[in-house]
N, CA, C and O atoms as CSV, one atom per row, in Angstrom:
chain,resi,resn,atom,element,x,y,z
A,1,LYS,N,N,2.842,20.281,-2.449
A,1,LYS,CA,C,1.555,20.829,-2.066
A,1,LYS,C,C,0.834,21.290,-3.324
A,1,LYS,O,O,1.460,21.794,-4.257
A,2,SER,N,N,-0.464,21.117,-3.345
A,2,SER,CA,C,-1.239,21.527,-4.507
A,2,SER,C,C,-2.478,22.305,-4.065
A,2,SER,O,O,-3.001,22.115,-2.967
A,3,VAL,N,N,-2.924,23.178,-4.953
A,3,VAL,CA,C,-4.130,23.968,-4.722
A,3,VAL,C,C,-5.036,23.761,-5.930
A,3,VAL,O,O,-4.575,23.804,-7.071
A,4,VAL,N,N,-6.315,23.539,-5.681
A,4,VAL,CA,C,-7.266,23.288,-6.759
A,4,VAL,C,C,-8.193,24.494,-6.897
A,4,VAL,O,O,-8.736,25.000,-5.915
A,5,PHE,N,N,-8.360,24.939,-8.138
A,5,PHE,CA,C,-9.304,26.001,-8.474
A,5,PHE,C,C,-10.313,25.413,-9.449
A,5,PHE,O,O,-9.953,24.598,-10.299
A,6,PHE,N,N,-11.560,25.815,-9.333
A,6,PHE,CA,C,-12.537,25.280,-10.274
A,6,PHE,C,C,-13.712,26.230,-10.466
A,6,PHE,O,O,-14.031,27.056,-9.611
A,7,THR,N,N,-14.331,26.077,-11.613
A,7,THR,CA,C,-15.589,26.737,-11.953
A,7,THR,C,C,-16.499,25.626,-12.456
A,7,THR,O,O,-16.058,24.482,-12.559
A,8,PRO,N,N,-17.738,25.922,-12.768
A,8,PRO,CA,C,-18.604,24.841,-13.260
A,8,PRO,C,C,-18.093,24.158,-14.533
A,8,PRO,O,O,-18.436,23.002,-14.783
A,9,ARG,N,N,-17.274,24.855,-15.348
A,9,ARG,CA,C,-16.800,24.250,-16.600
A,9,ARG,C,C,-15.301,23.980,-16.637
A,9,ARG,O,O,-14.817,23.314,-17.552
A,10,ARG,N,N,-14.573,24.479,-15.673
A,10,ARG,CA,C,-13.116,24.346,-15.721
A,10,ARG,C,C,-12.566,23.888,-14.373
A,10,ARG,O,O,-13.161,24.105,-13.317
A,11,ILE,N,N,-11.417,23.252,-14.458
A,11,ILE,CA,C,-10.702,22.870,-13.248
A,11,ILE,C,C,-9.219,23.144,-13.487
A,11,ILE,O,O,-8.705,22.909,-14.581
A,12,ALA,N,N,-8.543,23.639,-12.463
A,12,ALA,CA,C,-7.111,23.918,-12.562
A,12,ALA,C,C,-6.446,23.476,-11.269
A,12,ALA,O,O,-7.024,23.586,-10.187
A,13,VAL,N,N,-5.227,22.977,-11.395
A,13,VAL,CA,C,-4.461,22.543,-10.237
A,13,VAL,C,C,-3.119,23.244,-10.278
A,13,VAL,O,O,-2.434,23.232,-11.301
A,14,LEU,N,N,-2.741,23.859,-9.160
A,14,LEU,CA,C,-1.455,24.541,-9.036
A,14,LEU,C,C,-0.587,23.723,-8.097
A,14,LEU,O,O,-0.938,23.510,-6.936
A,15,PHE,N,N,0.563,23.260,-8.612
A,15,PHE,CA,C,1.494,22.478,-7.808
A,15,PHE,C,C,2.619,23.381,-7.335
A,15,PHE,O,O,3.191,24.138,-8.120
A,16,ARG,N,N,2.934,23.298,-6.052
A,16,ARG,CA,C,4.022,24.092,-5.482
A,16,ARG,C,C,5.078,23.153,-4.915
A,16,ARG,O,O,4.776,22.059,-4.440
A,17,LYS,N,N,6.318,23.611,-4.978
A,17,LYS,CA,C,7.467,22.872,-4.440
A,17,LYS,C,C,7.552,21.464,-5.022
A,17,LYS,O,O,7.698,20.483,-4.294
A,18,MET,N,N,7.460,21.386,-6.320
A,18,MET,CA,C,7.559,20.108,-7.012
A,18,MET,C,C,9.022,19.859,-7.373
A,18,MET,O,O,9.738,20.790,-7.740
A,19,GLU,N,N,9.460,18.631,-7.272
A,19,GLU,CA,C,10.831,18.272,-7.613
A,19,GLU,C,C,11.085,18.517,-9.094
A,19,GLU,O,O,10.190,18.342,-9.921
A,20,ASP,N,N,12.318,18.925,-9.429
A,20,ASP,CA,C,12.670,19.137,-10.830
A,20,ASP,C,C,12.784,17.811,-11.590
A,20,ASP,O,O,12.437,17.727,-12.769
A,21,TYR,N,N,13.272,16.786,-10.900
A,21,TYR,CA,C,13.445,15.471,-11.511
A,21,TYR,C,C,12.823,14.419,-10.602
A,21,TYR,O,O,12.773,14.589,-9.384
A,22,GLU,N,N,12.355,13.340,-11.200
A,22,GLU,CA,C,11.822,12.255,-10.392
A,22,GLU,C,C,12.976,11.508,-9.740
A,22,GLU,O,O,14.110,11.578,-10.213
A,23,LYS,N,N,12.696,10.804,-8.673
A,23,LYS,CA,C,13.732,10.082,-7.942
A,23,LYS,C,C,14.239,8.908,-8.768
A,23,LYS,O,O,13.491,8.289,-9.526
A,24,ARG,N,N,15.520,8.618,-8.606
A,24,ARG,CA,C,16.113,7.468,-9.292
A,24,ARG,C,C,15.732,6.198,-8.556
A,24,ARG,O,O,16.041,6.027,-7.376
A,25,MET,N,N,15.074,5.334,-9.251
A,25,MET,CA,C,14.691,4.052,-8.681
A,25,MET,C,C,15.374,2.958,-9.493
A,25,MET,O,O,15.277,2.945,-10.721
A,26,PRO,N,N,16.063,2.040,-8.817
A,26,PRO,CA,C,16.687,0.960,-9.583
A,26,PRO,C,C,15.628,0.056,-10.210
A,26,PRO,O,O,14.588,-0.231,-9.617
A,27,LYS,N,N,15.927,-0.370,-11.409
A,27,LYS,CA,C,15.002,-1.222,-12.154
A,27,LYS,C,C,15.622,-2.608,-12.259
A,27,LYS,O,O,16.794,-2.738,-12.611
A,28,ARG,N,N,14.853,-3.633,-11.961
A,28,ARG,CA,C,15.340,-5.012,-12.071
A,28,ARG,C,C,15.025,-5.544,-13.458
A,28,ARG,O,O,13.888,-5.488,-13.926
A,29,ILE,N,N,16.063,-6.063,-14.103
A,29,ILE,CA,C,15.896,-6.696,-15.408
A,29,ILE,C,C,16.261,-8.167,-15.222
A,29,ILE,O,O,17.405,-8.508,-14.921
A,30,TYR,N,N,15.267,-9.025,-15.407
A,30,TYR,CA,C,15.478,-10.452,-15.182
A,30,TYR,C,C,16.046,-11.116,-16.422
A,30,TYR,O,O,15.713,-10.763,-17.554
A,31,GLY,N,N,16.916,-12.088,-16.176
A,31,GLY,CA,C,17.591,-12.789,-17.256
A,31,GLY,C,C,17.393,-14.289,-17.157
A,31,GLY,O,O,16.314,-14.756,-16.792
A,32,PRO,N,N,18.436,-15.046,-17.482
A,32,PRO,CA,C,18.318,-16.508,-17.517
A,32,PRO,C,C,18.198,-17.116,-16.119
A,32,PRO,O,O,18.579,-16.489,-15.131
A,33,PRO,N,N,17.666,-18.339,-16.039
A,33,PRO,CA,C,17.639,-19.042,-14.755
A,33,PRO,C,C,19.061,-19.234,-14.230
A,33,PRO,O,O,20.004,-19.379,-15.009
A,34,ALA,N,N,19.207,-19.233,-12.915
A,34,ALA,CA,C,20.534,-19.320,-12.298
A,34,ALA,C,C,21.254,-20.615,-12.663
A,34,ALA,O,O,22.474,-20.612,-12.824
A,35,ASP,N,N,20.521,-21.723,-12.797
A,35,ASP,CA,C,21.183,-22.989,-13.127
A,35,ASP,C,C,21.716,-23.011,-14.556
A,35,ASP,O,O,22.620,-23.788,-14.863
A,36,MET,N,N,21.168,-22.168,-15.436
A,36,MET,CA,C,21.685,-22.063,-16.801
A,36,MET,C,C,22.752,-20.974,-16.918
A,36,MET,O,O,23.560,-20.991,-17.847
A,37,ALA,N,N,22.753,-20.033,-15.981
A,37,ALA,CA,C,23.690,-18.915,-16.047
A,37,ALA,C,C,25.050,-19.259,-15.457
A,37,ALA,O,O,26.057,-18.658,-15.830
A,38,PHE,N,N,25.090,-20.218,-14.541
A,38,PHE,CA,C,26.346,-20.595,-13.898
A,38,PHE,C,C,26.513,-22.106,-13.945
A,38,PHE,O,O,25.545,-22.854,-13.811
A,39,ASP,N,N,27.758,-22.549,-14.138
A,39,ASP,CA,C,28.011,-23.990,-14.163
A,39,ASP,C,C,28.151,-24.509,-12.732
A,39,ASP,O,O,27.936,-23.767,-11.774
A,40,ASN,N,N,28.513,-25.790,-12.591
A,40,ASN,CA,C,28.620,-26.413,-11.264
A,40,ASN,C,C,29.712,-25.790,-10.404
A,40,ASN,O,O,29.651,-25.864,-9.177
A,41,ASN,N,N,30.710,-25.178,-11.036
A,41,ASN,CA,C,31.804,-24.544,-10.297
A,41,ASN,C,C,31.515,-23.081,-9.971
A,41,ASN,O,O,32.334,-22.413,-9.339
A,42,GLY,N,N,30.368,-22.584,-10.396
A,42,GLY,CA,C,30.008,-21.193,-10.127
A,42,GLY,C,C,30.518,-20.206,-11.151
A,42,GLY,O,O,30.408,-18.995,-10.961
A,43,LYS,N,N,31.080,-20.719,-12.246
A,43,LYS,CA,C,31.573,-19.828,-13.297
A,43,LYS,C,C,30.427,-19.471,-14.236
A,43,LYS,O,O,29.569,-20.310,-14.510
A,44,PRO,N,N,30.404,-18.230,-14.734
A,44,PRO,CA,C,29.319,-17.829,-15.634
A,44,PRO,C,C,29.400,-18.544,-16.980
A,44,PRO,O,O,30.482,-18.723,-17.541
A,45,THR,N,N,28.250,-18.942,-17.480
A,45,THR,CA,C,28.172,-19.579,-18.792
A,45,THR,C,C,27.969,-18.500,-19.851
A,45,THR,O,O,27.917,-17.310,-19.542
A,46,SER,N,N,27.857,-18.932,-21.093
A,46,SER,CA,C,27.648,-17.969,-22.180
A,46,SER,C,C,26.311,-17.243,-22.031
A,46,SER,O,O,26.169,-16.108,-22.487
A,47,ALA,N,N,25.330,-17.889,-21.397
A,47,ALA,CA,C,24.036,-17.235,-21.174
A,47,ALA,C,C,24.191,-16.039,-20.239
A,47,ALA,O,O,23.634,-14.973,-20.499
A,48,ALA,N,N,24.937,-16.206,-19.164
A,48,ALA,CA,C,25.156,-15.113,-18.210
A,48,ALA,C,C,26.012,-14.017,-18.821
A,48,ALA,O,O,25.735,-12.832,-18.637
A,49,ILE,N,N,27.045,-14.406,-19.543
A,49,ILE,CA,C,27.940,-13.423,-20.166
A,49,ILE,C,C,27.181,-12.604,-21.203
A,49,ILE,O,O,27.318,-11.382,-21.250
A,50,GLY,N,N,26.386,-13.269,-22.031
A,50,GLY,CA,C,25.620,-12.568,-23.061
A,50,GLY,C,C,24.564,-11.641,-22.480
A,50,GLY,O,O,24.361,-10.533,-22.976
A,51,PHE,N,N,23.888,-12.099,-21.422
A,51,PHE,CA,C,22.871,-11.265,-20.782
A,51,PHE,C,C,23.506,-10.012,-20.181
A,51,PHE,O,O,23.005,-8.906,-20.380
A,52,ALA,N,N,24.593,-10.181,-19.456
A,52,ALA,CA,C,25.268,-9.030,-18.843
A,52,ALA,C,C,25.812,-8.087,-19.911
A,52,ALA,O,O,25.712,-6.867,-19.781
A,53,LYS,N,N,26.381,-8.650,-20.953
A,53,LYS,CA,C,26.967,-7.836,-22.018
A,53,LYS,C,C,25.905,-7.015,-22.750
A,53,LYS,O,O,26.188,-5.907,-23.206
A,54,SER,N,N,24.695,-7.544,-22.865
A,54,SER,CA,C,23.635,-6.820,-23.574
A,54,SER,C,C,23.219,-5.541,-22.838
A,54,SER,O,O,22.592,-4.665,-23.433
A,55,TYR,N,N,23.560,-5.428,-21.557
A,55,TYR,CA,C,23.269,-4.220,-20.779
A,55,TYR,C,C,24.555,-3.505,-20.353
A,55,TYR,O,O,24.549,-2.722,-19.403
A,56,ASN,N,N,25.651,-3.778,-21.057
A,56,ASN,CA,C,26.958,-3.166,-20.780
A,56,ASN,C,C,27.410,-3.405,-19.341
A,56,ASN,O,O,27.933,-2.502,-18.689
A,57,LYS,N,N,27.206,-4.613,-18.860
A,57,LYS,CA,C,27.618,-5.019,-17.517
A,57,LYS,C,C,28.525,-6.230,-17.633
A,57,LYS,O,O,28.705,-6.783,-18.718
A,58,VAL,N,N,29.092,-6.635,-16.513
A,58,VAL,CA,C,29.926,-7.835,-16.463
A,58,VAL,C,C,29.182,-8.893,-15.639
A,58,VAL,O,O,28.315,-8.545,-14.837
A,59,PRO,N,N,29.507,-10.176,-15.825
A,59,PRO,CA,C,28.788,-11.229,-15.095
A,59,PRO,C,C,28.844,-11.083,-13.571
A,59,PRO,O,O,27.946,-11.565,-12.880
A,60,SER,N,N,29.866,-10.437,-13.041
A,60,SER,CA,C,29.929,-10.255,-11.583
A,60,SER,C,C,28.857,-9.290,-11.073
A,60,SER,O,O,28.595,-9.246,-9.871
A,61,ASP,N,N,28.237,-8.520,-11.966
A,61,ASP,CA,C,27.141,-7.619,-11.580
A,61,ASP,C,C,25.815,-8.357,-11.421
A,61,ASP,O,O,24.859,-7.801,-10.881
A,62,LEU,N,N,25.748,-9.597,-11.883
A,62,LEU,CA,C,24.505,-10.371,-11.795
A,62,LEU,C,C,24.181,-10.722,-10.350
A,62,LEU,O,O,25.065,-11.047,-9.557
A,63,LYS,N,N,22.909,-10.649,-10.030
A,63,LYS,CA,C,22.417,-11.049,-8.716
A,63,LYS,C,C,21.376,-12.140,-8.933
A,63,LYS,O,O,20.866,-12.317,-10.039
A,64,ILE,N,N,21.070,-12.863,-7.872
A,64,ILE,CA,C,20.113,-13.961,-7.978
A,64,ILE,C,C,18.917,-13.678,-7.079
A,64,ILE,O,O,19.068,-13.285,-5.921
A,65,ALA,N,N,17.733,-13.883,-7.631
A,65,ALA,CA,C,16.486,-13.708,-6.883
A,65,ALA,C,C,15.600,-14.914,-7.133
A,65,ALA,O,O,15.798,-15.659,-8.093
A,66,ILE,N,N,14.633,-15.097,-6.271
A,66,ILE,CA,C,13.663,-16.175,-6.451
A,66,ILE,C,C,12.403,-15.565,-7.043
A,66,ILE,O,O,11.794,-14.665,-6.463
A,67,LYS,N,N,12.028,-16.073,-8.207
A,67,LYS,CA,C,10.842,-15.579,-8.904
A,67,LYS,C,C,10.030,-16.791,-9.336
A,67,LYS,O,O,10.514,-17.638,-10.087
A,68,LYS,N,N,8.814,-16.868,-8.865
A,68,LYS,CA,C,7.928,-18.005,-9.159
A,68,LYS,C,C,8.590,-19.330,-8.781
A,68,LYS,O,O,8.586,-20.281,-9.562
A,69,ASP,N,N,9.153,-19.380,-7.586
A,69,ASP,CA,C,9.792,-20.575,-7.015
A,69,ASP,C,C,11.015,-21.055,-7.787
A,69,ASP,O,O,11.405,-22.215,-7.651
A,70,LYS,N,N,11.628,-20.195,-8.591
A,70,LYS,CA,C,12.846,-20.555,-9.317
A,70,LYS,C,C,13.895,-19.476,-9.100
A,70,LYS,O,O,13.565,-18.296,-8.978
A,71,LYS,N,N,15.160,-19.883,-9.052
A,71,LYS,CA,C,16.252,-18.917,-8.940
A,71,LYS,C,C,16.538,-18.332,-10.319
A,71,LYS,O,O,16.759,-19.059,-11.287
A,72,VAL,N,N,16.530,-17.009,-10.384
A,72,VAL,CA,C,16.705,-16.295,-11.648
A,72,VAL,C,C,17.754,-15.213,-11.467
A,72,VAL,O,O,17.829,-14.584,-10.411
A,73,CYS,N,N,18.565,-14.995,-12.495
A,73,CYS,CA,C,19.555,-13.916,-12.468
A,73,CYS,C,C,18.880,-12.603,-12.849
A,73,CYS,O,O,17.939,-12.574,-13.642
A,74,TYR,N,N,19.379,-11.526,-12.270
A,74,TYR,CA,C,18.867,-10.211,-12.643
A,74,TYR,C,C,19.962,-9.161,-12.513
A,74,TYR,O,O,20.977,-9.369,-11.849
A,75,LEU,N,N,19.730,-8.044,-13.159
A,75,LEU,CA,C,20.613,-6.883,-13.069
A,75,LEU,C,C,19.806,-5.719,-12.524
A,75,LEU,O,O,18.620,-5.583,-12.824
A,76,GLU,N,N,20.446,-4.884,-11.725
A,76,GLU,CA,C,19.807,-3.651,-11.276
A,76,GLU,C,C,20.354,-2.520,-12.124
A,76,GLU,O,O,21.555,-2.247,-12.118
A,77,ILE,N,N,19.466,-1.869,-12.851
A,77,ILE,CA,C,19.839,-0.777,-13.744
A,77,ILE,C,C,19.297,0.519,-13.157
A,77,ILE,O,O,18.117,0.609,-12.817
A,78,LYS,N,N,20.154,1.509,-13.042
A,78,LYS,CA,C,19.712,2.829,-12.582
A,78,LYS,C,C,19.573,3.715,-13.805
A,78,LYS,O,O,20.559,4.082,-14.444
A,79,GLU,N,N,18.332,4.053,-14.119
A,79,GLU,CA,C,18.071,4.885,-15.285
A,79,GLU,C,C,18.251,6.355,-14.931
A,79,GLU,O,O,18.181,6.741,-13.764
A,80,LYS,N,N,18.483,7.158,-15.947
A,80,LYS,CA,C,18.596,8.593,-15.733
A,80,LYS,C,C,17.246,9.126,-15.285
A,80,LYS,O,O,16.215,8.721,-15.821
A,81,PRO,N,N,17.234,10.036,-14.302
A,81,PRO,CA,C,15.948,10.580,-13.858
A,81,PRO,C,C,15.312,11.443,-14.937
A,81,PRO,O,O,16.000,12.156,-15.668
A,82,LYS,N,N,13.994,11.369,-15.023
A,82,LYS,CA,C,13.257,12.148,-16.013
A,82,LYS,C,C,12.810,13.461,-15.385
A,82,LYS,O,O,12.539,13.536,-14.186
A,83,GLN,N,N,12.739,14.478,-16.209
A,83,GLN,CA,C,12.306,15.774,-15.727
A,83,GLN,C,C,10.798,15.754,-15.487
A,83,GLN,O,O,10.042,15.194,-16.281
A,84,THR,N,N,10.369,16.370,-14.382
A,84,THR,CA,C,8.936,16.386,-14.067
A,84,THR,C,C,8.237,17.550,-14.725
A,84,THR,O,O,7.027,17.715,-14.564
C-alpha cells in the first residue's frame, strides 16, 4: 500500500508493508540448438556439456523449448533475491 503527499513543488510517496526482498523468479538462459546439443542416441555433445558447465550445471539439467520454430536447450537459473 502506498500514500502520496504533494505540494506544488514537491511530491513524496510513502510505501507500507513492502517486501524486504523481491520474489525469486527463475531465469531462462538459452544455449545451443537441441540437434547440436544431443547426438542421435540422445547423449549430450560437447556443446551441451560446455554450455551446462559454464553455469555450474550438468547436462541432465538442460531442458528443451521451442524458440522461433526451433528446438533450443535452456537452463533455469534461480538468482539470489535482491533487497528492495
